[in-house]
LOFI-448118 format. One line per 10 residues: number of its first residue (from 0); their letters; for each residue x negated, y, z negated of C-alpha. Coordinates in steps of 0.2 Angstrom, whole numbers, m for minus. Each point is the difference from the previous one (the first is absolute). Layout:
BEGIN
NUM	a	X Y Z ~ ...
//
This chain:
BEGIN
0	xxxxxxxxxx	0 0 0 ~ m6 17 4 ~ 3 17 m8 ~ 8 13 11 ~ m11 15 m4 ~ m10 14 9 ~ 11 10 12 ~ 12 m14 0 ~ 6 5 m18 ~ 6 18 m1
10	xxxxxxxxxx	4 8 m17 ~ 15 12 0 ~ 3 1 m19 ~ m3 18 m5 ~ m9 m4 m16 ~ m12 m12 8 ~ m4 12 14 ~ m3 13 m13 ~ m13 m11 m9 ~ m8 m4 17
20	xxxxxxxxxx	m1 19 3 ~ m8 3 m17 ~ m12 m14 3 ~ m6 7 17 ~ m1 18 m6 ~ m11 m6 m15 ~ m11 m10 12 ~ m2 15 11 ~ m4 12 m14 ~ m15 m10 m4
30	xxxxxxxxxx	m16 6 8 ~ m9 m12 11 ~ m17 5 m5 ~ 4 m3 m18 ~ 8 m17 4 ~ m16 m5 9 ~ m13 8 m11 ~ m6 m15 m10 ~ m3 m10 16 ~ m10 14 8
40	xxxxxxxxxx	m10 2 m17 ~ m4 m19 0 ~ m6 1 18 ~ m11 15 m3 ~ 11 11 11 ~ 6 12 m14 ~ m10 9 m14 ~ 5 11 m14 ~ m7 15 9 ~ 16 m2 11
50	xxxxxxxxxx	12 0 m15 ~ 16 9 4 ~ 11 10 m12 ~ 8 m16 m6 ~ m2 m19 0 ~ 11 m15 m5 ~ 0 m5 m18 ~ 5 m15 m11 ~ m4 m17 9 ~ m6 9 15
60	xxxxxxxxxx	m13 10 m9 ~ m18 m3 7 ~ m4 m6 m17 ~ 14 m14 m1 ~ m5 m17 5 ~ 17 m2 9 ~ m3 15 11 ~ 6 m1 17 ~ 14 m13 m3 ~ 14 12 4
70	xxxxxxxxxx	m6 4 18 ~ 3 m18 4 ~ 18 1 m7 ~ 2 16 10 ~ m5 m9 16 ~ 12 m14 m3 ~ 15 12 m4 ~ m4 10 16 ~ 0 m16 10 ~ 17 m5 m7
80	xxxxxxxxxx	7 17 4 ~ m6 m1 18 ~ 7 m17 1 ~ 17 6 m6 ~ 1 17 8 ~ m14 3 13 ~ m5 16 m10 ~ m14 7 10 ~ m7 12 m13 ~ m2 m13 m13
90	xxxxxxxxxx	m8 m12 12 ~ m12 13 6 ~ m6 3 m18 ~ m2 m18 m3 ~ m9 m3 17 ~ m12 14 m5 ~ m3 m8 m17 ~ m5 m16 9 ~ m12 9 11 ~ m8 7 m17
100	xxxxxxxxxx	m2 m18 m6 ~ m8 m5 17 ~ m13 14 m3 ~ m3 m6 m17 ~ m2 m18 6 ~ m12 6 13 ~ m10 10 m12 ~ m1 m14 m13 ~ m7 m11 14 ~ 4 m17 m7
110	xxxxxxxxxx	19 m2 2 ~ 4 8 m16 ~ 15 13 0 ~ 4 1 m18 ~ 2 15 m12 ~ m11 m8 m13 ~ m17 m8 1 ~ m4 m18 5 ~ m9 m2 m16 ~ 16 0 m9
120	xxxxxxxxxx	4 m18 7 ~ m18 m5 m5 ~ 4 6 m18 ~ 15 m11 m1 ~ m10 m15 7 ~ m12 3 m14 ~ 13 2 m13 ~ m3 19 m3 ~ 16 10 m4 ~ 7 10 14
130	xxxxxxxxxx	18 5 3 ~ 8 m11 13 ~ m10 4 15 ~ 9 m13 12 ~ 17 7 m5 ~ m7 17 6 ~ m7 m7 16 ~ 16 m10 4 ~ 10 16 1 ~ m11 7 14
140	xxxxxxxxxx	0 m17 9 ~ 19 0 m2 ~ 1 17 8 ~ m11 m5 14 ~ 10 m16 3 ~ 17 8 m1 ~ m6 14 13 ~ m6 m14 11 ~ 16 m11 m2 ~ 14 14 0
150	xxxxxxxxxx	m8 14 11 ~ m11 m9 11 ~ m15 9 m5 ~ m15 m10 7 ~ m13 10 m9 ~ 8 m5 m17 ~ m2 m18 5 ~ m17 2 6 ~ m5 7 m17 ~ 9 m13 m10
160	xxxxxxxxxx	m8 m14 11 ~ m17 6 m2 ~ 2 3 m19 ~ 7 m18 m1 ~ m16 m6 8 ~ m9 9 m15 ~ 11 m9 m12 ~ m3 m17 8 ~ m19 2 m2 ~ 2 6 m18
170	xxxxxxxxxx	11 m14 m6 ~ m12 m13 9 ~ m12 3 m14 ~ 11 m7 m13 ~ 6 m18 m4 ~ 17 m5 m6 ~ m4 3 m19 ~ m8 17 4 ~ 15 6 10 ~ 12 m6 m13
180	xxxxxxxxxx	m9 12 m12 ~ 1 14 13 ~ 19 m3 3 ~ 3 3 m19 ~ m3 18 3 ~ 15 8 9 ~ 0 m3 18 ~ 16 8 6 ~ 7 m7 15 ~ m16 m5 9
190	xxxxxxxxxx	7 m17 3 ~ 14 8 10 ~ m12 10 10 ~ m10 m16 6 ~ 17 m8 5 ~ 4 15 10 ~ m17 1 8 ~ 1 m18 4 ~ 16 3 9 ~ m6 15 9
200	xxxxxxxxxx	m17 m6 6 ~ 1 m19 m1 ~ m18 0 m7 ~ m6 m15 m10 ~ m8 11 m13 ~ 17 5 m7 ~ 4 m18 m3 ~ m16 m1 m10 ~ 5 16 m10 ~ 17 m7 m4
210	xxxxxxxxxx	m9 m15 m8 ~ m12 11 m9 ~ 14 10 m7 ~ 10 m14 m6 ~ 2 3 m18 ~ 1 m17 m7 ~ 0 5 m18 ~ 17 8 3 ~ 7 m9 14 ~ m3 m18 m6
220	xxxxxxxxxx	8 4 m17 ~ 15 6 9 ~ 1 m16 11 ~ m2 m10 m16 ~ 16 8 m7 ~ m9 9 m14 ~ 1 18 m5 ~ m16 11 3 ~ 10 16 0 ~ 6 4 m17
230	xxxxxxxxxx	m10 15 m8 ~ m10 1 16 ~ m2 15 12 ~ 15 m1 12 ~ m6 10 15 ~ m16 m9 1 ~ 9 m16 5 ~ 15 6 10 ~ m11 6 15 ~ m10 m16 m1
240	xxxxxxxxxx	16 m10 1 ~ 7 11 14 ~ m16 m5 9 ~ 5 m18 m2 ~ 16 3 7 ~ m8 9 15 ~ m13 m14 2 ~ 15 m13 1 ~ 8 10 14 ~ m17 1 10
250	xxxxxxxxxx	m7 m17 m3 ~ 15 m11 m4 ~ m9 m8 m15 ~ 14 m5 m12 ~ m11 2 m16 ~ 1 19 3 ~ 19 0 0 ~ 1 m11 m16 ~ m11 12 m9 ~ 11 15 5
260	xxxxxxxxxx	16 m10 m6 ~ m8 m6 m16 ~ m5 18 m4 ~ 17 6 2 ~ 7 m14 m11 ~ m13 5 m14 ~ 1 19 2 ~ 19 2 3 ~ 11 m15 m1 ~ m7 m7 m17
270	xxxxxxxxxx	m5 17 m7 ~ 16 10 2 ~ m1 19 2 ~ 5 17 m7 ~ 17 7 7 ~ m10 10 12 ~ m7 m16 8 ~ m18 4 m6 ~ m9 m13 m11 ~ m16 9 m7
280	xxxxxxxxxx	m6 10 m14 ~ m16 9 0 ~ m4 m8 17 ~ 1 m18 m7 ~ 13 m13 1 ~ 12 m1 m14 ~ 3 m17 m9 ~ 13 m11 8 ~ 18 5 m6 ~ m7 12 m13
290	xxxxxxxxxx	1 17 8 ~ 7 7 m17 ~ m18 m1 m7 ~ m7 12 13 ~ 12 15 1 ~ m12 15 1 ~ m6 15 10 ~ m10 m11 13 ~ 13 m12 7 ~ 2 m3 18
300	xxxxxxxxxx	m15 6 9 ~ 5 7 17 ~ m13 m10 10 ~ 7 m17 m7 ~ 17 6 6 ~ m6 3 17 ~ m10 m16 2 ~ 13 m12 m8 ~ 12 7 13 ~ m12 m4 14
310	xxxxxxxxxx	m2 m18 m7 ~ 19 m1 m1 ~ 1 4 18 ~ m11 m14 5 ~ 10 m13 m10 ~ 16 6 7 ~ m6 m1 18 ~ m5 m18 m4 ~ 15 m6 m10 ~ 15 12 4
320	xxxxxxxxxx	3 m1 m19 ~ 11 15 m4 ~ m8 2 m18 ~ m15 7 8 ~ 10 14 9 ~ 9 3 m17 ~ m17 2 m8 ~ m5 13 13 ~ 16 10 m2 ~ m2 1 m19
330	xxxxxxxxxx	m19 5 1 ~ 4 13 14 ~ 13 9 m11 ~ m9 m1 m17 ~ m18 0 6 ~ m3 8 16 ~ 14 13 m1 ~ m2 2 m19 ~ m19 3 0 ~ m3 10 15
340	xxxxxxxxxx	5 17 9 ~ 12 5 m14 ~ 10 16 5 ~ 11 9 m12 ~ 18 2 7 ~ 3 18 m4 ~ 13 12 4 ~ 3 18 1 ~ m3 10 m16 ~ m9 m13 m10
350	xxxxxxxxxx	m18 0 m4 ~ m10 m16 4 ~ m5 m10 m15 ~ m19 m3 m5 ~ m3 m11 14 ~ 10 4 16 ~ m11 m12 11 ~ m9 m15 m5 ~ m13 m8 12 ~ m5 m17 m8
360	xxxxxxxxxx	3 m8 m17 ~ m14 m13 m2 ~ 11 m9 m13 ~ 18 m1 m4 ~ 3 2 m19 ~ 14 m11 m7 ~ m1 3 m19 ~ 14 11 m6 ~ m2 19 0 ~ m16 0 11
370	xxxxxxxxxx	m2 10 17 ~ m9 m3 16 ~ m17 7 3 ~ m3 7 18 ~ m17 1 8 ~ m6 15 10 ~ m3 1 18 ~ m19 2 0 ~ m7 m2 m17 ~ 5 m18 m5
380	xxxxxxxxxx	1 m12 15 ~ 4 m15 m10 ~ 2 m17 9 ~ 19 4 0 ~ m3 16 11 ~ m5 m12 13 ~ 14 m12 m1 ~ 12 15 m1 ~ m5 6 17 ~ 1 m17 7
390	xxxxxxxxxx	17 m5 m7 ~ 8 16 6 ~ m7 m1 17 ~ 9 m17 2 ~ 17 3 m7 ~ 8 m8 16 ~ m8 m17 m5 ~ 10 m14 m8 ~ 16 6 7 ~ 3 m12 14
400	xxxxxxxxxx	m6 m17 6 ~ 2 m11 16 ~ m1 m19 2 ~ 6 m3 18 ~ 19 4 0 ~ 0 3 m18 ~ m1 18 m7 ~ m2 2 m18 ~ 5 17 m9 ~ m9 0 m16
410	xxxxxxxxxx	1 18 m6 ~ 14 13 0 ~ m5 17 7 ~ 7 9 15 ~ m12 m5 14 ~ m1 m9 17 ~ m8 m16 5 ~ m5 m4 18 ~ m3 m17 6 ~ 3 m11 16
420	xxxxxxxxxx	12 m15 3 ~ m3 m9 16 ~ m11 14 6 ~ 13 13 m2 ~ m3 15 m13 ~ 12 1 m14 ~ 2 14 m13 ~ 8 m4 m17 ~ 4 16 m10 ~ 4 m1 m19
430	xxxxxxxxxx	11 13 m7 ~ 5 3 m18 ~ 18 5 m2 ~ 0 10 m16 ~ 19 3 1 ~ m1 18 m5 ~ 11 7 14 ~ m11 15 1 ~ m17 6 8 ~ 0 16 m10
440	xxxxxxxxxx	m18 m1 m8 ~ m3 17 m8 ~ 9 15 m7 ~ m5 11 14 ~ 1 m11 15 ~ 12 2 14 ~ 5 m18 0 ~ 16 m4 8 ~ 14 m3 m13 ~ 12 m10 10
450	xxxxxxxxxx	15 m8 m9 ~ m2 m19 m2 ~ 9 m14 m9 ~ m16 m7 m7 ~ m2 14 m13 ~ 17 m3 m7 ~ m1 m19 1 ~ m17 m2 m7 ~ 2 12 m15 ~ m14 m6 m11
460	xxxxxxxxxx	m17 m9 4 ~ 5 m16 9 ~ m13 m10 m9 ~ m4 m9 16 ~ m14 m1 13 ~ 8 0 17 ~ m11 m4 14 ~ 5 2 18 ~ m10 m8 14 ~ 2 5 18
470	xxxxxxxxxx	m7 m8 15 ~ m7 8 16 ~ m6 m11 15 ~ m1 1 19 ~ 7 m18 2 ~ 11 m12 m12 ~ m12 m8 m12 ~ 2 m15 m11 ~ m8 1 m17 ~ 3 m4 m18
480	xxxxxxxxxx	0 15 m13 ~ m5 m5 m17 ~ 3 14 m14 ~ m7 m2 m17 ~ 12 m1 m14 ~ m10 7 m14 ~ m4 m6 m18 ~ 9 15 m7 ~ 17 m3 9 ~ 6 m14 m12
490	xxxxxxxxxx	10 m15 6 ~ m14 m12 m2 ~ m18 m1 7 ~ m6 11 14 ~ 1 m7 17 ~ 2 5 19 ~ 18 3 7 ~ 1 m4 19 ~ 9 7 14 ~ m2 m9 17
500	xxxxxxxxxx	7 4 17 ~ m3 m7 17 ~ 1 17 7 ~ m5 15 m9 ~ 4 15 10 ~ m3 19 m1 ~ 13 7 m13 ~ 2 m16 m10 ~ m2 3 m18 ~ m1 m10 m16
510	xxxxxxxxxx	5 6 m18 ~ m7 m7 m16 ~ 6 6 m18 ~ m9 m3 m16 ~ 6 5 m17 ~ m12 12 m9 ~ 2 2 m19 ~ m11 3 m15 ~ m7 m16 m7 ~ m12 m6 m13
520	xxxxxxxxxx	m16 m10 0 ~ m8 m6 m17 ~ m19 3 m3 ~ m10 m15 1 ~ m4 m7 m17 ~ 13 11 m9 ~ 18 m3 6 ~ 6 13 m12 ~ m7 14 11 ~ 7 3 17
530	xxxxxxxxxx	m3 12 15 ~ 14 7 10 ~ 1 0 19 ~ 11 6 13 ~ m1 m11 15 ~ m19 m2 2 ~ m5 16 m9 ~ m6 0 m18 ~ 9 14 m10 ~ m10 10 m12
540	xxxxxxxxxx	7 8 m16 ~ m5 18 m3 ~ m8 m2 m17 ~ m16 4 m9 ~ 2 m15 m12 ~ 5 m19 m1 ~ 19 m1 m1 ~ 13 m13 m6 ~ 16 m1 9 ~ 17 m6 m7
550	xxxxxxxxxx	11 m8 13 ~ 8 m17 m1 ~ m15 m11 m2 ~ 8 m13 12 ~ 2 14 13 ~ m14 12 m2 ~ 3 7 18 ~ 15 9 m8 ~ m11 12 m8 ~ 0 12 15
560	xxxxxxxxxx	12 8 11 ~ m2 12 15 ~ m2 19 m2 ~ m1 14 12 ~ 4 m13 13 ~ 0 11 15 ~ m9 16 6 ~ 6 7 17 ~ 1 m14 13 ~ m10 m13 m10
570	xxxxxxxxxx	4 m12 m14 ~ m14 1 m14 ~ m7 m14 m11 ~ 1 8 m17 ~ 7 m8 m16 ~ 3 4 m18 ~ 2 m11 m15 ~ 18 m2 m7 ~ m3 m9 m17 ~ m13 12 m8
580	xxxxxxxxxx	3 15 m11 ~ m14 9 9 ~ 2 m3 19 ~ m15 m6 11 ~ 0 4 18 ~ m7 m13 13 ~ m7 3 17 ~ m10 m11 12 ~ m18 m3 m5 ~ m5 7 17
590	xxxxxxxxxx	8 17 m4 ~ m11 2 m16 ~ m14 13 2 ~ m6 7 m17 ~ 14 m5 m11 ~ m2 m11 m15 ~ 10 m16 3 ~ 3 m18 m5 ~ 5 m15 10 ~ 3 m13 m14
600	xxxxxx	12 1 m14 ~ 4 m10 m15 ~ 18 m6 m1 ~ 7 1 m17 ~ 6 m18 m5 ~ m10 m10 12
//
């Protein structure tokens, strides 16, 4: 099964397009010379005498051992934007950065194109402490490979292939035991790079590198059914297992698929998760089923959200198991949306709060009364800055998939999917009928105010998700349309609903409705504490402390009712407690900026 992506998956949803615009604008605000400065410094092409008025700080500072990692993320994000939109400006910037890397590689003379010195790798081989050099190098290799795969940039492939030759020579110095020691220092997704380059070039050295980078100390434990993850750093291992998934797709070797599936079982199925979908605290895996012991300020690292969604995509394409699509949805709303590109939804006459815009929240605090911490544009450059630009460059991913005549709709956003059936182009448009009866969006718009029966028939929020699918084709087409019934819709486990016609024609449509209400999910290890969700979105209570609520213990969802349910032509997602002497307001977690909040609440009597 293939994912429908690139220019064949078009986002129409206003909020997602806003995030795409904010992402592109941020990337273009960053100065190219500053992005490349660490590479130029390492290659002897820049000295402090050329210092401009400012320079990137944080993890991109010339004194940080991870310097240069973000430029690789940038290249990957730019390649994804080009693939989805054909944006010439963002591609031009990325092409120029590739040429900078070529200059650096030529100046280094040995194939090296890194932002850090080669000796960092010799240090880890000797056991000398250094901060994750292969993690840093992987980001640049990833950017080059994505530029080659998604934009057709041949120079990028040339640089990556020559650099791969350098790695082949370097690793040939070490036996299996020595390589195992080296691989215990974070390698990022190097395994995935070797699989990609094997597919792109067919060169035997990448098979050798796949074997060299086989991390048996982790993978063999997973294959044996043991747990090597609890209390271990999460995002060290997720990219390694994504590398296994990619290696399976390129080589067909079953061991790689078994590793990826065993990892998911250990990390997700057997471990459980927070209501947001995340599973980590302080960047490490929580104990199985015991998330309650780890509520804190550093839950759910953004990088783990992004990478686990990538792994879920591999597994869904292999199995068509709807649970992976459910997982992606939950993490999209409560991770990608909640931790990046926050923007205050202000209105006339109100001053913005302390934080009207948030770039990236490294972690998602889940203990009661805490608040998000937002990183700066140029003075932090955490690892999560990198996955931020990548995630928001590819919001059209994970929506639609095709397997022959079977089309799978996995996520619910206004969008279009384009595919072929029997050589004929077909366009499937997904619309959300919000049943508002009005398109009047602001108090000073000139929106048409026609009289319609919907406004009187649907007086209050309909508490439904109503999806309308419309077909456009130049010839009758025979296909099956599978629409996910999500985990939050009730009525049993999630699954796919199927509509099949022998002849879909232009103008044909298909409507699906799902109930959408407030529901509760208990905290792993503490069933007396629950989180509230509306559909897939976690609701955050606006409070600066832990709170106990007093609804019927058997029906804790009755603690909330709607408030301020409509503004102009839109239904809102705001709620208020009904059982408390002092009311607490709830809003979606992705709408939280600088406010103090809680997501888990003790239920009296449970």
